[in-house]
C-alpha positions in Angstrom: 109.8 93.5 98.0 106.9 95.2 99.7 103.5 93.6 99.1 100.4 95.4 100.1 96.8 94.0 100.2 93.5 95.7 100.5 89.8 94.8 100.1 88.7 98.1 98.6 85.0 97.5 98.9 84.7 99.2 95.5 87.8 100.5 93.8 86.0 103.7 92.6 84.9 104.4 96.2 88.4 103.9 97.4 89.7 106.2 94.8 87.3 108.9 95.9 88.6 108.4 99.5 92.1 109.1 98.4 93.6 105.6 98.0 95.5 106.3 94.8 96.7 109.7 96.1 98.2 107.8 99.0 99.5 104.7 97.2 102.9 106.2 96.2 103.6 106.9 99.8 103.1 103.2 100.7 106.3 102.2 98.9 104.5 99.0 97.7 106.2 97.0 94.9 103.1 94.8 94.4 99.5 95.8 95.3 96.8 93.2 95.6 93.2 94.5 95.5 90.0 92.6 96.2 86.3 93.6 95.7 86.9 96.1 92.9 83.1 96.1 92.1 83.7 97.4 88.6 84.0 96.3 85.0 87.2 97.1 83.2 85.4 99.6 80.9 84.4 101.6 84.0 88.1 102.0 84.9 89.4 103.9 81.9 90.6 106.8 84.0 94.4 106.6 84.4 94.0 106.8 88.2 93.0 103.1 88.1 96.2 102.2 86.3 98.7 103.9 88.6 101.8 105.3 87.2 104.9 103.1 87.6 102.8 99.9 87.9 101.7 97.2 85.5 98.1 96.5 86.3 95.8 93.6 85.8 92.0 93.4 86.6 89.7 90.5 86.6 86.0 91.4 86.7 82.9 89.4 87.8 80.3 88.7 85.2 77.8 90.3 87.6 78.2 94.1 87.4 79.2 95.9 90.6 80.2 92.7 92.3 83.4 91.1 93.5 86.5 91.5 91.2 90.2 91.5 91.9 93.3 93.3 90.7 97.1 93.4 91.0 99.6 96.2 90.3 103.3 95.4 90.0 106.3 97.7 89.6 108.0 94.9 87.7 106.5 93.6 84.4 105.2 90.0 85.1 106.3 87.1 82.9 102.6 86.0 82.8 99.2 86.9 84.2 96.8 84.2 85.2 93.1 85.2 85.4 91.3 81.9 86.2 91.5 79.3 89.0 89.8 76.6 86.9 86.7 76.6 89.1 83.9 78.0 87.0 81.7 79.3 89.8 84.6 81.3 91.3 85.9 82.4 87.9 82.5 83.8 86.9 82.7 85.9 90.1 86.2 87.4 89.4 87.9 86.0 92.5 91.5 85.4 91.4 94.3 87.0 89.5 98.0 85.9 89.6 101.2 87.4 88.4 104.3 85.3 87.8 107.8 86.5 88.1 110.3 83.7 87.3 109.7 81.1 90.0 107.5 83.4 92.1 103.7 83.6 91.9 101.8 86.4 93.7 98.0 86.2 93.7 95.1 88.4 94.7 92.3 86.3 96.0 88.8 87.1 97.3 87.0 84.2 99.0 83.2 84.2 99.1 81.4 85.5 102.2 78.6 83.5 103.6 77.2 86.2 105.7 74.4 87.2 103.4 72.5 83.9 103.6 72.7 80.1 103.4 73.0 80.2 99.6 76.2 82.2 99.8 77.5 79.9 102.6 76.9 77.0 100.3 78.9 78.7 97.6 81.7 79.3 100.1 81.7 75.6 101.0 82.0 74.7 97.4 84.9 77.1 97.0 86.7 75.6 100.0 86.2 72.1 98.8 87.8 73.0 95.5 90.5 75.2 96.9 92.2 72.9 99.4 93.4 70.4 96.8 94.2 73.3 94.5 96.5 74.7 97.3 98.0 71.3 97.9 99.0 71.0 94.3 100.5 74.5 94.4 102.5 73.6 97.5 103.9 70.5 95.8 105.0 72.1 92.5 108.1 73.8 93.7 107.2 77.4 92.9 107.3 80.1 95.6 103.8 81.4 96.3 102.3 84.4 98.0 98.5 84.5 98.1 97.1 87.8 99.3 93.6 88.8 100.0 90.3 88.6 101.9 89.8 85.0 102.9 86.6 85.9 104.8 87.7 83.6 107.7 89.2 84.5 111.1 91.4 81.7 112.0 91.7 81.8 115.8 90.1 83.5 118.8 92.9 86.1 118.7 91.8 87.1 115.2 88.5 88.8 116.2 87.3 90.8 119.1 84.0 89.1 119.9 84.8 85.5 119.2 82.4 83.9 121.6 79.1 85.1 120.0 80.5 84.6 116.5 81.2 80.8 116.7 78.0 80.1 114.8 78.4 82.9 112.3 80.0 82.7 108.8 83.6 83.7 109.0 84.3 81.9 112.3 82.5 78.6 111.9 84.5 75.6 113.1 84.6 74.1 109.7 86.0 77.3 108.2 88.7 77.5 110.9 89.5 73.8 110.3 90.1 74.6 106.7 92.7 77.1 107.7 94.2 74.6 110.2 94.8 72.3 107.2 96.2 75.1 105.0 98.8 75.9 107.7 99.3 72.5 109.2 98.8 69.8 106.6 99.9 71.9 103.6 102.6 73.8 105.5 101.7 77.2 104.1 102.4 80.2 106.4 100.1 82.9 107.8 102.9 85.5 107.3 101.4 88.3 109.4 100.7 86.1 112.4 104.1 84.5 112.2 105.6 87.9 112.7 103.1 89.6 115.0 101.6 87.5 117.8 99.8 90.5 119.4 96.0 90.5 119.9 93.7 93.1 118.5 95.4 93.3 115.1 92.4 93.5 112.8 91.9 94.3 109.2 88.1 94.7 108.9 85.5 96.5 111.0 81.7 96.5 110.6 80.1 99.7 109.6 77.6 99.2 112.3 77.8 100.8 115.7 81.2 102.1 116.6 83.2 99.1 115.6 86.1 101.1 114.1 86.3 103.6 117.0 86.3 100.8 119.5 88.5 98.5 117.4 85.9 95.7 117.4 87.3 94.0 114.3 88.3 90.9 112.5 91.5 89.8 110.9 90.2 88.1 107.7 92.8 89.5 105.3 96.0 87.4 104.8 99.3 87.0 103.1 99.8 83.3 102.9 103.2 82.1 101.6 105.3 79.0 101.0 107.8 78.5 103.8 110.9 79.7 102.1 109.4 82.9 101.1 107.7 83.4 104.5 111.1 83.0 106.1 112.3 86.2 104.4 109.3 88.3 105.7 109.6 91.2 108.1 108.0 94.4 109.3 104.2 93.8 108.9 102.0 97.0 109.0 98.3 97.4 109.2 97.7 101.0 108.0 95.0 102.8 109.9 95.9 106.5 109.6 93.5 106.9 106.7 90.4 104.9 105.8 89.8 103.9 102.2 87.4 101.0 102.9 85.9 99.0 105.7 89.1 97.1 105.5 92.6 98.4 106.2 95.5 98.1 103.8 98.3 96.1 105.2 101.8 95.3 103.9 104.7 93.0 104.6 108.3 93.3 103.4 110.1 90.3 101.9 113.9 90.1 101.5 113.3 89.0 98.0 114.1 91.2 95.0 111.5 91.0 92.2 114.0 91.7 89.5 116.2 88.9 90.7 113.6 86.2 90.3 112.8 86.7 86.7 113.6 83.6 84.6 112.9 83.9 80.9 113.0 80.2 80.5 109.8 79.9 82.4 107.9 82.6 80.5 106.5 80.3 77.8 105.4 77.7 80.4 103.8 80.3 82.6 101.5 81.5 79.7 
């Protein structure tokens, strides 16, 4: 099972840059997209519902803002479109597909970089999300939560960590949140568990020559329950083409989607 994640920074812009032309070459079985910046009625073109995939979109109420999507080669047993946190659900920040005992979610955490009011929104999200994750970790399902978490966890995860210690995305409290996700809750940062090398980034500012000089941040994650993470291999950050200010990245899991389907769970999942 190959799972790919990308913050598209506008799904229509990514399409114009060739993302959907390239997607079949990726070999992805599940594709998690964040920041679609489009309403579903603006995505009637078949390109946004790629051939061979079942697609699900969740829009923000505000037009041209946020939004997430998932594409899957296997028909899901259920699609979940709400976290249960109204502020986040209004902004279209979560969509989940269920396949038997496996849940795969596309998640877009708020960014606080545009001002104090957005950082306050981010704090509210994190306050809600930690107990939500704790409940998911206890319930016995296998989980994979992909997406742009808008937090670099450690110094290795961004080029210029020293001057960014007081900036949103690398604040001590944000990093401590991830410490609890990976420590207290036991969830796994799958990419970092497989690739300990520095300078493995997924986002670059459009300012200056950040891309050319690889002055980036790793703020996109695949976070999994331990049993699923133990099957992971071969992480790739794809940088041969640019579809966004983020790079697509994928990880392979020795976990066949068609073998996890369990029809007894379908009714409960809905």
